[in-house]
C-alpha positions as a Markdown table, in Angstrom:
| # | Residue | x | y | z |
|---|---|---|---|---|
| 1 | Met | -107.0 | 10.2 | 28.8 |
| 2 | Asn | -108.6 | 8.7 | 31.8 |
| 3 | Pro | -109.9 | 5.2 | 30.8 |
| 4 | Asn | -112.3 | 5.1 | 33.8 |
| 5 | Pro | -114.1 | 8.4 | 34.6 |
| 6 | Lys | -115.4 | 7.0 | 37.9 |
| 7 | Phe | -111.9 | 7.1 | 39.3 |
| 8 | Pro | -110.2 | 10.4 | 38.5 |
| 9 | Thr | -106.5 | 10.2 | 38.0 |
| 10 | Pro | -104.2 | 12.6 | 39.8 |
| 11 | Pro | -102.8 | 15.4 | 37.5 |
| 12 | Phe | -99.3 | 14.2 | 37.9 |
| 13 | Phe | -100.2 | 10.9 | 36.1 |
| 14 | Asp | -101.5 | 12.9 | 33.1 |
| 15 | Asp | -98.3 | 15.0 | 33.2 |
| 16 | Leu | -96.2 | 11.9 | 33.4 |
| 17 | Val | -97.9 | 10.3 | 30.4 |
| 18 | Asn | -97.5 | 13.6 | 28.4 |
| 19 | Lys | -93.8 | 13.8 | 29.3 |
| 20 | Leu | -93.2 | 10.1 | 28.4 |
| 21 | Gly | -94.9 | 10.8 | 25.0 |
| 22 | Asp | -92.7 | 13.8 | 24.4 |
| 23 | Ala | -89.6 | 11.8 | 25.4 |
| 24 | Leu | -90.4 | 9.1 | 23.0 |
| 25 | Lys | -91.0 | 11.6 | 20.2 |
| 26 | Gln | -87.5 | 13.0 | 20.8 |
| 27 | Ser | -85.8 | 9.7 | 21.3 |
| 28 | Pro | -83.1 | 8.4 | 18.9 |
| 29 | Ala | -85.5 | 5.6 | 17.8 |
| 30 | Lys | -86.8 | 7.8 | 15.0 |
| 31 | Asp | -83.2 | 8.6 | 13.9 |
| 32 | Ile | -82.3 | 4.9 | 14.1 |
| 33 | Glu | -85.3 | 4.0 | 11.9 |
| 34 | Gln | -84.3 | 6.6 | 9.3 |
| 35 | Asn | -80.7 | 5.5 | 9.3 |
| 36 | Leu | -81.8 | 1.9 | 9.0 |
| 37 | Lys | -84.1 | 2.7 | 6.0 |
| 38 | Ala | -81.3 | 4.7 | 4.4 |
| 39 | Gly | -78.8 | 1.8 | 4.9 |
| 40 | Val | -81.2 | -0.8 | 3.4 |
| 41 | Thr | -82.1 | 1.5 | 0.5 |
| 42 | Ser | -78.3 | 1.9 | -0.2 |
| 43 | Met | -77.7 | -1.8 | 0.0 |
| 44 | Leu | -80.6 | -2.5 | -2.4 |
| 45 | Gly | -79.3 | 0.1 | -4.7 |
| 46 | Lys | -76.0 | -1.7 | -5.0 |
| 47 | Leu | -77.6 | -4.9 | -6.1 |
| 48 | Asp | -78.3 | -5.8 | -9.7 |
| 49 | Met | -82.0 | -5.3 | -9.6 |
| 50 | Val | -84.6 | -3.8 | -12.0 |
| 51 | Ser | -87.8 | -2.0 | -11.2 |
| 52 | Arg | -91.1 | -3.9 | -11.4 |
| 53 | Glu | -92.0 | -1.7 | -14.3 |
| 54 | Glu | -88.9 | -2.7 | -16.3 |
| 55 | Phe | -89.4 | -6.3 | -15.4 |
| 56 | Asp | -93.0 | -6.2 | -16.7 |
| 57 | Val | -91.8 | -4.5 | -19.9 |
| 58 | Gln | -89.2 | -7.2 | -20.5 |
| 59 | Thr | -91.7 | -9.9 | -19.8 |
| 60 | Glu | -93.9 | -8.5 | -22.5 |
| 61 | Val | -91.0 | -8.3 | -24.9 |
| 62 | Leu | -90.1 | -11.9 | -24.2 |
| 63 | Ala | -93.6 | -13.1 | -24.8 |
| 64 | Arg | -93.8 | -11.3 | -28.2 |
| 65 | Thr | -90.3 | -12.7 | -29.1 |
| 66 | Arg | -91.5 | -16.3 | -28.2 |
| 67 | Glu | -94.6 | -15.8 | -30.3 |
| 68 | Lys | -92.6 | -14.6 | -33.3 |
| 69 | Leu | -90.2 | -17.5 | -32.9 |
| 70 | Ala | -93.1 | -19.9 | -32.9 |
| 71 | Gln | -94.4 | -18.3 | -36.1 |
| 72 | Leu | -91.0 | -18.5 | -37.8 |
| 73 | Asp | -90.6 | -22.2 | -36.8 |
| 74 | Thr | -94.0 | -22.9 | -38.4 |
| 75 | Arg | -93.0 | -21.0 | -41.5 |
| 76 | Leu | -89.6 | -22.8 | -41.7 |
| 77 | Ala | -91.2 | -26.2 | -41.3 |
| 78 | Ala | -93.7 | -25.3 | -44.2 |
| 79 | Leu | -90.8 | -24.1 | -46.4 |
| 80 | Glu | -88.8 | -27.3 | -45.7 |
| 81 | Lys | -91.8 | -29.4 | -46.5 |
| 82 | Gln | -92.4 | -27.5 | -49.7 |
| 83 | Arg | -88.7 | -27.9 | -50.7 |
| 84 | Ala | -88.8 | -31.7 | -50.0 |
| 85 | Glu | -91.7 | -32.2 | -52.3 |
């Protein structure tokens, strides 16, 4: 881990770096991160939200419904015109 091989580092520096790395791995930061993710997930679960997949399905249903409504409006206008004649 020596960035400059021309100047060797004393072994205790390597040992210190290794111990700091181990300490960070065992620190409560990982637990805090997991707890924070769980809390956010829980809060989002309580909101009235739908999945992206469900949103996309409903968007398609709405598009088809609008198209059918436009067709029915056109048909109704034709029938009203025919009745008026």
